[in-house]
C-alpha positions in Angstrom: 77.0 -94.7 140.4 76.2 -91.7 137.2 79.4 -89.7 136.1 79.1 -85.9 137.5 79.0 -83.3 134.8 82.9 -82.3 135.5 84.0 -86.4 134.6 82.4 -86.1 131.3 83.7 -82.8 130.2 87.3 -84.1 131.8 86.8 -87.4 129.4 85.7 -84.8 126.4 89.0 -82.8 127.1 91.0 -85.8 126.8 89.3 -86.7 123.6 89.9 -83.2 122.3 93.4 -83.2 123.1 94.1 -86.6 121.6 92.7 -84.9 118.7 93.9 -81.5 118.1 97.2 -82.1 120.7 97.4 -78.7 122.2 94.3 -76.6 122.7 94.5 -73.2 124.2 91.9 -72.9 127.7 90.2 -69.8 125.7 90.0 -72.7 122.6 88.7 -75.8 125.0 86.3 -73.4 127.4 84.3 -72.3 123.8 84.2 -76.0 122.1 83.1 -77.2 125.6 80.8 -74.3 126.2 82.1 -73.7 129.4 83.8 -70.7 131.1 87.6 -70.5 131.3 88.0 -70.3 134.8 86.2 -73.7 135.1 88.0 -75.3 132.2 91.4 -74.4 134.2 89.8 -76.2 137.1 89.4 -79.1 135.1 93.1 -78.8 133.5 94.6 -78.4 136.7 92.6 -82.0 138.3 94.0 -83.7 135.4 97.6 -82.1 135.2 97.3 -83.3 139.2 96.4 -86.7 137.8 99.2 -86.5 135.4 96.6 -87.2 132.1 97.6 -84.0 130.7 100.3 -81.1 131.1 99.5 -77.6 131.1 101.5 -75.2 129.4 101.6 -71.7 128.1 98.2 -70.6 128.8 96.6 -74.4 127.1 97.7 -78.1 127.5 98.5 -81.3 125.7 98.2 -85.0 126.5 101.3 -86.2 128.4 104.2 -87.0 126.5 104.2 -89.8 124.2 107.2 -91.4 125.3 105.2 -93.1 128.7 101.8 -94.0 129.0 99.7 -92.3 131.8 99.8 -94.5 134.9 97.2 -97.3 135.7 94.6 -95.8 138.3 94.4 -92.1 135.9 93.5 -93.9 132.9 90.8 -95.6 135.0 89.2 -92.4 134.5 89.2 -91.8 131.1 86.4 -92.6 129.2 84.9 -94.9 131.8 81.3 -95.0 130.5 82.5 -95.5 127.0 84.8 -98.7 128.4 81.9 -100.0 130.1 80.2 -100.1 127.0 83.3 -101.8 125.2 83.2 -104.3 127.7 79.4 -105.4 127.4 79.6 -105.2 123.4 82.5 -107.6 123.5 81.1 -110.1 126.0 78.4 -110.3 123.9 80.4 -111.9 121.5 82.3 -114.5 123.7 80.2 -117.7 123.8 79.8 -119.9 127.1 82.9 -122.5 127.5 85.1 -120.5 125.4 88.6 -119.5 125.9 90.3 -116.2 126.3 93.0 -114.2 126.6 93.3 -110.8 127.8 95.6 -108.5 127.7 96.4 -105.6 129.7 94.8 -102.2 129.9 91.8 -100.4 131.6 89.4 -101.2 128.8 90.4 -105.1 129.1 89.6 -104.7 132.6 86.5 -103.2 131.6 85.6 -106.6 129.4 86.9 -109.0 132.3 83.9 -107.3 134.4 81.7 -107.4 132.0 82.7 -111.5 131.6 81.3 -112.5 135.5 78.4 -113.8 134.1 79.7 -116.5 131.7 80.5 -119.7 132.6 82.7 -122.3 131.7 85.3 -119.9 130.3 88.7 -120.0 130.5 90.5 -116.7 130.6 94.5 -116.7 130.3 95.8 -113.4 131.8 99.3 -111.2 132.5 96.7 -108.5 133.7 96.1 -108.6 137.8 93.6 -106.3 137.4 91.8 -108.7 135.0 92.2 -111.4 137.9 90.4 -109.1 140.7 87.5 -108.3 138.4 86.9 -111.8 137.8 87.3 -112.8 141.6 83.5 -113.5 142.0 82.8 -115.5 139.1 83.3 -119.0 140.2 82.3 -121.0 137.1 85.8 -119.2 135.2 89.4 -120.6 135.2 91.8 -117.9 135.3 95.5 -118.7 134.3 98.0 -115.7 135.3 101.2 -115.6 133.6 104.3 -115.4 135.9 107.4 -113.5 136.3 108.3 -110.3 137.6 105.5 -107.7 138.7 105.4 -104.0 136.8 104.2 -102.4 139.8 103.1 -99.4 138.3 100.8 -101.3 136.1 99.7 -104.6 138.1 100.7 -106.5 135.2 103.5 -109.5 133.5 105.2 -108.3 130.4 108.5 -110.0 130.7 110.1 -113.0 129.6 108.1 -115.4 131.2 104.9 -113.7 130.2 106.1 -114.7 126.3 106.5 -118.0 127.2 103.2 -118.6 128.8 100.7 -117.1 126.2 103.4 -119.1 123.6 102.0 -122.2 124.3 98.3 -121.5 124.6 95.8 -122.2 121.4 92.9 -120.3 122.5 89.5 -119.3 120.3 89.9 -115.6 121.6 92.4 -112.8 122.2 91.1 -109.8 123.6 94.0 -106.6 123.8 94.2 -102.9 123.6 97.2 -100.9 122.3 98.6 -97.2 123.0 97.5 -95.9 119.9 95.9 -96.1 116.6 97.3 -93.5 113.9 95.2 -92.5 111.3 96.5 -95.0 108.9 95.6 -98.1 111.1 99.0 -98.4 112.7 99.0 -100.3 116.0 100.6 -97.7 118.5 103.0 -99.1 121.9 105.0 -97.1 124.3 107.4 -99.8 125.0 109.1 -102.4 123.5 108.5 -104.9 126.1 104.4 -103.7 126.0 104.8 -104.7 122.3 106.0 -108.4 122.9 103.8 -109.1 125.4 100.6 -108.1 122.6 102.1 -109.9 120.0 102.4 -113.0 122.3 98.6 -112.2 123.6 97.7 -111.9 119.6 99.5 -114.9 118.4 97.9 -117.3 121.1 94.3 -116.9 119.6 92.4 -117.4 116.3 89.9 -114.6 116.7 91.9 -111.2 117.9 89.8 -108.1 119.1 91.7 -104.8 119.7 89.4 -102.4 121.9 90.0 -99.2 122.0 88.2 -96.0 123.5 87.6 -93.0 121.5 90.7 -91.1 122.7 93.0 -93.8 121.5 92.6 -93.1 117.9 94.8 -90.8 116.3 96.9 -90.6 119.7 100.4 -90.9 118.9 103.0 -93.3 120.8 106.8 -93.9 119.1 106.4 -97.7 118.2 104.2 -99.2 115.3 103.9 -102.7 115.8 101.2 -104.3 113.3 98.1 -102.7 111.1 94.6 -102.6 112.7 93.1 -103.8 109.2 94.8 -106.9 109.5 92.5 -108.1 112.7 89.8 -110.1 113.1 87.4 -107.3 115.1 87.7 -104.0 116.6 85.6 -102.5 119.4 85.5 -99.1 119.5 83.4 -96.3 121.7 82.0 -94.0 119.4 82.2 -93.2 116.0 85.1 -94.4 113.7 86.8 -92.6 111.3 85.2 -93.3 108.1 88.0 -93.4 106.2 89.8 -96.1 108.3 86.5 -98.2 108.6 86.1 -98.4 105.1 90.0 -100.0 104.5 89.4 -101.9 107.6 86.1 -104.0 106.5 88.2 -104.2 103.2 90.4 -106.8 104.2 87.3 -108.4 106.3 88.1 -106.7 109.4 85.1 -106.1 111.4 84.3 -102.6 113.0 81.6 -102.7 116.0 81.1 -99.1 117.4 79.4 -98.8 120.7 
């Protein structure tokens, strides 16, 4: 089903707030060429979903100390994430071994992989398992331990041990944000340890990020985008960061 105008506009609001930090309702209405009344209705809906926080006649994204919960994140940049998923799936050959991390963009990759044959997928993301449940020719391995009910994933010690025992072809993961200099940013140390374990278990590491993640702040830095083998991003990637990545032989794919 095609996305409604309001859903597309709210995606755009999230992207603008990610870039500018805080904007007034008047400024957002002018940028999007809609009435202030329409814009305020959008902000109310995003505030109720805990994606943005309204204050002083404007809005910001929710606090950088904590990521928004999983279900609201599904609604952000949905078309973009589906394009990213399709682009990554086109790079994965049948019969490959693939580690998939947490997050809604990685879930989109899993959905795009359902037509593959002979894959072995290892994940700590229950949403990935559900996305692959109809893929009879794909073997799925799931990390154990305590479930983080908020996101339906595993990021504890058992998950780290699970990935440490693997030697896979591909690791596909996302992050909380990417700084203008290419720093990989996340919201808590358990998430970082899980991502590090996933990226360490494979020969080709692919970062998947929608446009709203570029320039988005998060409190912890744990790596550099330029050190990866590949980045698949929705929209236009910043030219300076693209050049820095390519100088380090990191492939940038824009969907």
